[in-house]
C-alpha positions in Angstrom: 11.9 -9.7 -9.9 11.0 -9.3 -6.2 8.5 -11.5 -4.4 7.5 -12.2 -0.8 8.3 -15.4 1.0 6.7 -16.6 4.3 8.3 -19.6 6.1 5.8 -21.1 8.6 7.2 -23.5 11.1 4.5 -25.7 12.7 5.7 -26.8 16.2 3.8 -30.0 16.6 5.0 -33.4 18.0 7.3 -35.5 15.9 5.5 -36.7 12.7 2.5 -34.6 13.4 -0.4 -36.0 15.4 1.0 -39.6 15.4 3.5 -39.5 18.3 3.8 -37.9 21.7 7.5 -37.0 21.2 9.1 -33.5 21.0 12.6 -34.3 19.8 12.0 -32.0 16.8 11.0 -29.1 19.0 13.9 -29.6 21.4 16.6 -30.2 18.9 15.2 -29.0 15.6 14.2 -25.4 16.5 17.6 -24.4 17.8 19.1 -25.6 14.4 16.5 -23.5 12.5 17.2 -20.5 14.7 20.9 -20.8 14.0 20.3 -21.1 10.2 17.8 -18.2 10.1 20.3 -16.0 12.0 23.0 -16.9 9.5 20.8 -16.2 6.5 19.3 -13.1 8.2 15.7 -14.1 7.5 12.6 -14.1 9.7 9.8 -16.7 9.9 6.5 -17.3 11.7 6.5 -20.1 14.2 3.0 -21.4 14.6 3.0 -22.9 18.1 0.7 -25.6 19.3 -0.4 -24.2 22.7 0.4 -27.4 24.6 3.9 -27.4 23.1 4.4 -23.7 24.0 3.4 -24.5 27.6 6.0 -27.3 27.8 8.7 -25.1 26.2 8.0 -21.5 27.3 11.7 -20.6 27.4 12.1 -21.7 23.8 9.0 -19.8 22.7 10.5 -16.6 24.2 13.9 -17.3 22.6 12.2 -17.6 19.2 10.5 -14.3 19.6 13.7 -12.7 21.0 15.4 -13.6 17.7 12.8 -11.5 15.9 10.5 -14.2 14.7 6.7 -14.1 15.0 4.9 -16.4 17.4 1.7 -17.6 15.9 -1.0 -20.1 17.0 -1.5 -23.7 15.8 -4.5 -24.8 18.0 -4.3 -26.4 21.5 -3.2 -30.0 20.7 -2.8 -30.0 16.9 -6.4 -31.0 16.7 -8.3 -30.7 13.4 -10.1 -27.4 13.8 -11.6 -27.1 10.3 -13.4 -29.1 7.7 -12.1 -32.6 6.8 -10.8 -32.7 3.2 -9.9 -36.4 3.1 -9.7 -39.4 5.4 -6.8 -39.8 7.7 -7.0 -42.7 10.2 -7.9 -41.7 13.7 -7.9 -38.0 12.7 -11.4 -36.4 13.0 -12.4 -32.7 13.2 -13.6 -31.3 16.5 -17.3 -30.4 16.5 -18.1 -27.0 14.9 -19.6 -25.7 18.2 -16.2 -26.5 19.9 -14.2 -24.3 17.5 -14.7 -20.9 19.1 -13.8 -22.1 22.6 -10.8 -24.0 21.5 -9.4 -21.1 19.4 -10.0 -18.7 22.3 -8.3 -21.0 24.7 -5.3 -21.6 22.5 -4.9 -17.9 22.0 -5.0 -17.3 25.7 -2.5 -20.1 26.4 0.1 -18.7 24.0 -0.6 -15.1 24.9 0.1 -15.9 28.6 3.6 -17.0 27.6 4.6 -14.1 25.3 2.7 -11.4 27.1 0.6 -10.4 24.1 -1.9 -12.0 21.8 -0.6 -14.0 18.8 -1.9 -12.4 15.6 -1.3 -15.2 13.0 -2.8 -18.7 12.8 -2.4 -21.8 10.8 -4.8 -24.8 11.0 -3.3 -28.3 11.3 -3.2 -30.1 8.0 -4.3 -26.8 6.3 -7.9 -27.9 7.1 -9.7 -24.6 7.7 -13.4 -23.7 7.9 -15.7 -20.7 7.8 -16.4 -21.0 11.5 -12.7 -21.0 12.2 -12.1 -17.9 10.1 -15.0 -15.9 11.7 -13.7 -16.9 15.1 -10.2 -15.7 14.3 -11.7 -12.4 13.1 -13.6 -12.0 16.3 -10.4 -12.7 18.3 -8.5 -10.0 16.6 -6.1 -12.1 14.4 -4.6 -10.4 11.4 -3.5 -13.3 9.3 -4.4 -17.0 8.7 -2.1 -19.2 6.6 -4.4 -22.2 6.3 -5.6 -22.1 2.7 -4.4 -25.2 0.8 -3.9 -24.0 -2.8 -3.3 -27.5 -4.0 -6.8 -28.5 -3.0 -9.1 -25.5 -3.8 -6.9 -24.0 -6.6 -9.0 -20.8 -6.6 -7.1 -18.2 -4.6 -3.6 -17.7 -5.9 -2.7 -14.6 -3.7 -3.7 -13.4 -0.3 -7.3 -12.2 0.1 -9.8 -11.1 2.8 -12.3 -14.0 3.1 -16.0 -14.0 3.2 -18.0 -14.5 6.3 -20.1 -17.0 4.4 -17.4 -19.0 2.7 -13.8 -18.8 3.9 -12.4 -19.9 0.5 -13.9 -16.9 -1.3 -13.0 -13.2 -1.1 -15.2 -11.1 1.2 -15.2 -8.3 3.7 -13.3 -9.7 6.7 -10.2 -7.8 7.9 -8.3 -11.0 8.4 -5.9 -11.8 5.6 -6.0 -15.3 4.3 -2.6 -16.4 2.9 -2.6 -19.4 0.5 0.0 -22.1 0.9 2.3 -22.6 -2.1 1.4 -25.3 -4.7 2.6 -25.7 -8.3 -0.6 -25.5 -10.2 1.1 -25.8 -13.5 1.6 -29.5 -12.8 -0.8 -32.2 -14.0 -2.1 -33.9 -10.9 -2.4 -37.6 -10.5 -3.8 -37.4 -7.0 -7.6 -37.2 -6.4 -7.0 -34.3 -4.0 -4.1 -32.6 -5.8 -1.6 -33.3 -3.1 1.2 -33.9 -5.6 1.0 -30.2 -6.4 1.7 -29.3 -2.8 5.2 -28.1 -1.7 5.7 -30.5 1.2 8.2 -32.2 1.6 9.8 -31.7 -1.8 12.7 -29.6 -0.5 14.2 -32.6 1.3 12.8 -35.6 -0.7 13.6 -34.3 -4.1 16.0 -31.5 -3.2 16.0 -27.7 -3.3 17.0 -27.5 -7.0 13.9 -29.5 -8.0 11.8 -27.4 -5.6 13.0 -24.2 -7.1 11.8 -25.4 -10.5 8.3 -25.6 -9.1 8.6 -22.1 -7.6 9.8 -20.7 -11.0 6.8 -22.4 -12.6 4.5 -20.4 -10.3 6.6 -17.2 -10.8 6.0 -17.5 -14.5 2.4 -18.5 -14.1 1.6 -15.5 -11.8 3.6 -13.1 -14.0 1.4 -14.0 -17.0 -1.7 -13.4 -14.9 -0.2 -10.1 -13.5 -0.9 -11.2 -9.9 1.2 -10.5 -6.8 3.8 -13.2 -6.0 3.6 -14.1 -2.3 4.7 -17.7 -1.5 3.9 -19.3 1.8 5.6 -22.5 2.8 5.3 -24.8 5.8 7.9 -26.9 7.6 8.2 -28.8 10.9 11.0 -28.9 13.4 11.1 -32.7 13.4 12.1 -32.7 9.8 15.6 -31.3 10.7 16.6 -34.2 13.0 16.9 -37.9 12.2 13.5 -39.6 12.3 13.3 -43.4 12.9 11.4 -45.5 10.3 9.4 -47.0 13.1 8.4 -45.5 16.5 7.0 -47.6 19.4 5.5 -46.1 22.6 3.0 -47.3 25.2 0.7 -49.8 23.5 1.1 -48.5 20.0 3.6 -48.2 17.2 3.8 -46.1 14.1 5.6 -46.8 10.8 5.3 -43.8 8.6 5.1 -44.0 4.8 8.7 -43.7 3.7 8.5 -40.2 2.1 7.4 -38.8 5.5 10.8 -39.3 7.1 13.0 -39.4 4.0 16.1 -37.2 4.3 15.1 -35.8 7.7 18.1 -34.5 9.6 21.2 -32.9 8.2 20.1 -33.4 4.6 16.9 -31.5 5.2 18.8 -28.7 7.0 21.3 -28.4 4.1 18.6 -28.4 1.5 16.7 -25.7 3.4 19.9 -23.6 3.5 20.4 -24.0 -0.3 16.7 -23.2 -0.8 17.0 -19.9 1.1 20.0 -18.9 -0.9 18.2 -19.8 -4.2 15.2 -17.8 -3.1 17.4 -14.8 -2.2 19.1 -15.0 -5.6 15.7 -15.1 -7.3 14.6 -11.9 -5.6 12.8 -13.2 -2.5 12.0 -10.9 0.4 11.4 -12.9 3.6 8.6 -11.8 5.9 6.3 -12.9 8.7 2.6 -13.5 8.5 1.8 -10.5 10.7 4.1 -8.1 8.7 2.6 -9.4 5.4 -0.9 -8.7 6.7 0.0 -5.2 7.9 1.8 -4.4 4.6 -1.0 -5.8 2.6 -3.6 -3.6 4.3 -1.4 -0.5 3.9 -0.8 -1.1 0.2 -4.4 -2.0 -0.5 -5.7 0.9 1.6 
């Protein structure tokens, strides 16, 4: 049975918003490009605009390989509604959202010579203001919907102007991020149903079981099977258990950095093969949006 797969690569600093380092971008992205070339698949790289400005040559190389260049805000700031508390991470003010999205779009567009057409919100925290702004800016796709949290939308949809988590009349295509909704959740927010970072912490074989659960689930419901996943370049190089810089230090929860490096790269390779064998067709967010509009008329 054929189904579509979107790999989204979020090009933030190492370990998200908690360090200023770019070891993952510098060393991890070349590893991913080599792997994707070997497997003959395409992905969407959602670039933080600041990161893109620091590494414009790498941005152009990613696009040269046929991958899509998307947008991931200016500084990896929280552009949408806060879903749960994270220390020192607060959303920007709603009135700031349009300006920041426009600026991020311009910054990336200046590097690649055309406007990015796909977006993903950091932490998958989106908002109605964000979606309406993306529509006005001419974006075709947004891959921010956290299926594990809202659990309503199981396939891509055109969101409402009044509530981004509900279907409506916008041209923008909202692409839900994969979660195994067949699992009983023991987390108040449903995060244990989320896909990340199971491919490296539990292995691709375990991860494929969750994917098969959703294939069976969607087959019963007779719904299209389009699976969107997110990864980060820093996962594919060794990450220290503790990082010190300036006047601060960070010690991530162990699962955050578990099996980063060669183990993660190997498991991603195995996962790609398993997805191919199961009937996966790899696409980008932009292509998915264009194909969706053509098929749906």
